TIRO-2110 file (N, C-alpha, C; in Angstrom, 1 decimal):
// TIRO-2110
-9.1, -15.9, 15.6, N, 1, A
-9.1, -14.4, 15.6, CA, 1, A
-7.9, -14.0, 14.7, C, 1, A
-8.1, -12.9, 13.9, N, 2, A
-7.1, -12.4, 13.1, CA, 2, A
-6.7, -11.0, 13.5, C, 2, A
-5.4, -10.7, 13.6, N, 3, A
-4.9, -9.4, 13.9, CA, 3, A
-3.8, -9.1, 13.0, C, 3, A
-3.8, -7.8, 12.5, N, 4, A
-2.7, -7.4, 11.7, CA, 4, A
-2.0, -6.3, 12.4, C, 4, A
-0.7, -6.5, 12.7, N, 5, A
0.1, -5.6, 13.4, CA, 5, A
1.4, -5.4, 12.7, C, 5, A
2.1, -4.3, 13.1, N, 6, A
3.5, -4.1, 12.7, CA, 6, A
4.4, -4.7, 13.7, C, 6, A
5.5, -5.2, 13.2, N, 7, A
6.6, -5.8, 14.0, CA, 7, A
7.9, -5.5, 13.4, C, 7, A
8.9, -5.6, 14.3, N, 8, A
10.3, -5.4, 13.8, CA, 8, A
11.1, -6.7, 14.1, C, 8, A
11.9, -7.1, 13.1, N, 9, A
12.8, -8.2, 13.2, CA, 9, A
14.1, -7.8, 13.7, C, 9, A
14.6, -8.2, 14.8, N, 10, A
15.9, -7.8, 15.3, CA, 10, A
16.6, -8.9, 16.1, C, 10, A
17.8, -9.2, 15.7, N, 11, A
18.6, -10.3, 16.3, CA, 11, A
17.9, -11.6, 16.4, C, 11, A
17.2, -11.9, 15.3, N, 12, A
16.5, -13.2, 15.3, CA, 12, A
15.2, -13.3, 15.9, C, 12, A
14.7, -12.2, 16.4, N, 13, A
13.4, -12.2, 17.1, CA, 13, A
12.4, -11.2, 16.5, C, 13, A
11.2, -11.6, 16.2, N, 14, A
10.2, -10.8, 15.7, CA, 14, A
9.5, -10.1, 16.9, C, 14, A
9.6, -8.8, 17.0, N, 15, A
9.1, -8.0, 18.1, CA, 15, A
7.9, -7.2, 17.7, C, 15, A
6.7, -7.5, 18.3, N, 16, A
5.5, -6.7, 17.9, CA, 16, A
5.7, -5.2, 18.4, C, 16, A
5.2, -4.3, 17.5, N, 17, A
5.3, -2.9, 17.8, CA, 17, A
4.1, -2.3, 18.5, C, 17, A
3.2, -3.2, 18.8, N, 18, A
1.9, -2.8, 19.6, CA, 18, A
1.5, -4.1, 20.4, C, 18, A
0.6, -3.8, 21.4, N, 19, A
0.2, -5.0, 22.2, CA, 19, A
-0.6, -6.0, 21.4, C, 19, A
-0.5, -7.2, 21.8, N, 20, A
-1.3, -8.3, 21.2, CA, 20, A
-2.3, -8.9, 22.2, C, 20, A
-3.4, -9.2, 21.8, N, 21, A
-4.5, -9.8, 22.6, CA, 21, A
-4.3, -11.3, 22.6, C, 21, A
-3.2, -11.8, 23.3, N, 22, A
-2.9, -13.2, 23.3, CA, 22, A
-2.6, -13.6, 24.7, C, 22, A
-2.9, -14.9, 25.0, N, 23, A
-2.5, -15.5, 26.3, CA, 23, A
-1.0, -15.9, 26.2, C, 23, A
-0.3, -15.9, 27.3, N, 24, A
1.1, -16.3, 27.3, CA, 24, A
1.2, -17.7, 26.7, C, 24, A
2.2, -18.0, 26.0, N, 25, A
2.5, -19.3, 25.4, CA, 25, A
1.5, -19.7, 24.3, C, 25, A
0.7, -18.7, 23.8, N, 26, A
-0.2, -19.0, 22.7, CA, 26, A
0.6, -19.2, 21.4, C, 26, A
0.2, -20.2, 20.6, N, 27, A
0.9, -20.4, 19.4, CA, 27, A
0.1, -19.7, 18.3, C, 27, A
0.8, -19.1, 17.4, N, 28, A
0.2, -18.3, 16.3, CA, 28, A
0.8, -18.7, 15.0, C, 28, A
0.2, -18.4, 13.9, N, 29, A
0.7, -18.5, 12.5, CA, 29, A
1.1, -17.1, 12.1, C, 29, A
2.3, -16.9, 11.6, N, 30, A
2.8, -15.6, 11.2, CA, 30, A
3.0, -15.6, 9.6, C, 30, A
2.4, -14.5, 9.0, N, 31, A
2.7, -14.2, 7.6, CA, 31, A
3.5, -13.0, 7.6, C, 31, A
4.6, -13.0, 6.9, N, 32, A
5.5, -11.8, 6.9, CA, 32, A
5.4, -11.1, 5.5, C, 32, A
5.1, -9.8, 5.6, N, 33, A
4.9, -9.0, 4.4, CA, 33, A
6.0, -7.8, 4.6, C, 33, A
7.0, -7.9, 3.8, N, 34, A
8.1, -6.9, 3.9, CA, 34, A
7.9, -5.7, 3.0, C, 34, A
6.9, -5.7, 2.2, N, 35, A
6.6, -4.6, 1.3, CA, 35, A
5.6, -3.6, 1.8, C, 35, A
5.9, -3.1, 3.0, N, 36, A
5.0, -2.2, 3.7, CA, 36, A
5.3, -0.8, 3.2, C, 36, A
4.2, -0.1, 2.9, N, 37, A
4.3, 1.4, 2.6, CA, 37, A
4.3, 2.1, 3.9, C, 37, A
5.1, 3.2, 3.9, N, 38, A
5.2, 4.0, 5.1, CA, 38, A
4.0, 4.8, 5.3, C, 38, A
3.4, 4.9, 6.5, N, 39, A
2.3, 5.7, 6.7, CA, 39, A
2.8, 7.1, 7.0, C, 39, A
1.8, 8.1, 7.1, N, 40, A
2.2, 9.5, 7.3, CA, 40, A
2.9, 9.7, 8.6, C, 40, A
2.5, 9.0, 9.7, N, 41, A
3.1, 9.1, 11.0, CA, 41, A
4.6, 8.7, 10.9, C, 41, A
4.8, 7.6, 10.2, N, 42, A
6.2, 7.0, 10.1, CA, 42, A
7.1, 8.0, 9.3, C, 42, A
6.5, 8.6, 8.2, N, 43, A
7.3, 9.5, 7.4, CA, 43, A
7.6, 10.7, 8.2, C, 43, A
6.7, 11.3, 9.0, N, 44, A
7.0, 12.4, 9.9, CA, 44, A
8.0, 12.1, 10.9, C, 44, A
7.9, 10.9, 11.5, N, 45, A
8.9, 10.5, 12.6, CA, 45, A
10.3, 10.5, 12.0, C, 45, A
10.4, 9.9, 10.8, N, 46, A
11.7, 9.8, 10.1, CA, 46, A
12.2, 11.2, 9.8, C, 46, A
11.3, 12.1, 9.3, N, 47, A
11.7, 13.4, 8.9, CA, 47, A
12.2, 14.2, 10.1, C, 47, A
11.6, 14.0, 11.2, N, 48, A
12.0, 14.7, 12.4, CA, 48, A
13.4, 14.4, 12.9, C, 48, A
13.9, 13.2, 12.5, N, 49, A
15.2, 12.8, 12.9, CA, 49, A
16.3, 13.2, 11.9, C, 49, A
16.0, 13.8, 10.8, N, 50, A
16.9, 14.1, 9.7, CA, 50, A
18.1, 14.9, 10.3, C, 50, A
17.9, 15.9, 11.0, N, 51, A
18.9, 16.8, 11.5, CA, 51, A
19.4, 16.5, 12.9, C, 51, A
19.0, 15.4, 13.5, N, 52, A
19.3, 15.1, 14.8, CA, 52, A
20.9, 14.9, 15.0, C, 52, A
21.4, 15.6, 15.9, N, 53, A
22.9, 15.6, 16.2, CA, 53, A
23.7, 16.5, 15.4, C, 53, A
23.1, 17.3, 14.4, N, 54, A
23.8, 18.2, 13.6, CA, 54, A
23.8, 19.6, 14.3, C, 54, A
24.9, 20.3, 14.0, N, 55, A
24.9, 21.7, 14.5, CA, 55, A
24.1, 22.6, 13.6, C, 55, A
23.9, 23.8, 14.0, N, 56, A
23.1, 24.8, 13.1, CA, 56, A
23.9, 25.0, 11.8, C, 56, A
25.2, 25.1, 11.9, N, 57, A
26.0, 25.3, 10.7, CA, 57, A
25.9, 24.1, 9.7, C, 57, A
25.9, 22.9, 10.3, N, 58, A
25.8, 21.7, 9.5, CA, 58, A
24.5, 21.6, 8.8, C, 58, A
23.4, 22.0, 9.6, N, 59, A
22.1, 22.0, 9.0, CA, 59, A
22.0, 23.0, 7.8, C, 59, A
22.5, 24.1, 8.0, N, 60, A
22.5, 25.2, 7.0, CA, 60, A
23.2, 24.7, 5.7, C, 60, A
24.4, 24.0, 5.9, N, 61, A
25.1, 23.4, 4.8, CA, 61, A
24.3, 22.3, 4.1, C, 61, A
23.7, 21.4, 4.8, N, 62, A
22.9, 20.4, 4.2, CA, 62, A
21.7, 21.0, 3.4, C, 62, A
21.0, 22.0, 4.0, N, 63, A
19.9, 22.6, 3.3, CA, 63, A
20.4, 23.4, 2.0, C, 63, A
21.5, 24.0, 2.1, N, 64, A
22.1, 24.7, 1.0, CA, 64, A
22.3, 23.7, -0.2, C, 64, A
22.9, 22.6, 0.1, N, 65, A
23.2, 21.6, -0.9, CA, 65, A
21.9, 21.1, -1.5, C, 65, A
21.0, 20.8, -0.6, N, 66, A
19.7, 20.2, -1.1, CA, 66, A
18.9, 21.1, -2.0, C, 66, A
19.0, 22.4, -1.7, N, 67, A
18.3, 23.4, -2.5, CA, 67, A
19.0, 23.8, -3.7, C, 67, A
20.2, 23.5, -3.9, N, 68, A
21.0, 23.9, -5.1, CA, 68, A
20.9, 22.7, -6.1, C, 68, A
20.1, 22.8, -7.1, N, 69, A
19.8, 21.8, -8.0, CA, 69, A
21.0, 21.3, -8.8, C, 69, A
22.0, 22.1, -8.9, N, 70, A
23.2, 21.7, -9.7, CA, 70, A
23.8, 20.4, -9.2, C, 70, A
23.6, 20.1, -7.9, N, 71, A
24.2, 19.0, -7.3, CA, 71, A
23.5, 17.7, -7.7, C, 71, A
22.3, 17.8, -8.3, N, 72, A
21.5, 16.7, -8.6, CA, 72, A
21.5, 16.3, -10.0, C, 72, A
22.1, 17.1, -10.9, N, 73, A
22.1, 16.9, -12.3, CA, 73, A
23.5, 16.9, -12.8, C, 73, A
23.8, 16.0, -13.8, N, 74, A
25.1, 16.0, -14.4, CA, 74, A
24.9, 16.6, -15.8, C, 74, A
26.0, 17.2, -16.2, N, 75, A
26.1, 17.7, -17.6, CA, 75, A
26.0, 16.6, -18.6, C, 75, A
25.3, 16.7, -19.7, N, 76, A
25.3, 15.6, -20.7, CA, 76, A
26.7, 15.4, -21.2, C, 76, A
26.9, 14.1, -21.5, N, 77, A
28.2, 13.7, -22.0, CA, 77, A
28.4, 14.3, -23.4, C, 77, A
29.6, 14.7, -23.7, N, 78, A
29.8, 15.3, -25.0, CA, 78, A
30.1, 14.3, -26.1, C, 78, A
END
């Protein structure tokens, strides 16, 4: 049987992020692919955490900087 799942590697242990249809002590062969593209759900989950822990004033400051394009471009060298 072949299953493709997402997992997280933490402290030397590969942890499945979803249930596996395996019996206890079943041996499996693992192929690791670290070039995973983020899905829409993962992108939205990350975006929802951007302002976590910030005050309203801090959020306003971050958004002001992000929307002011001069912070993203340097003047050409003379």
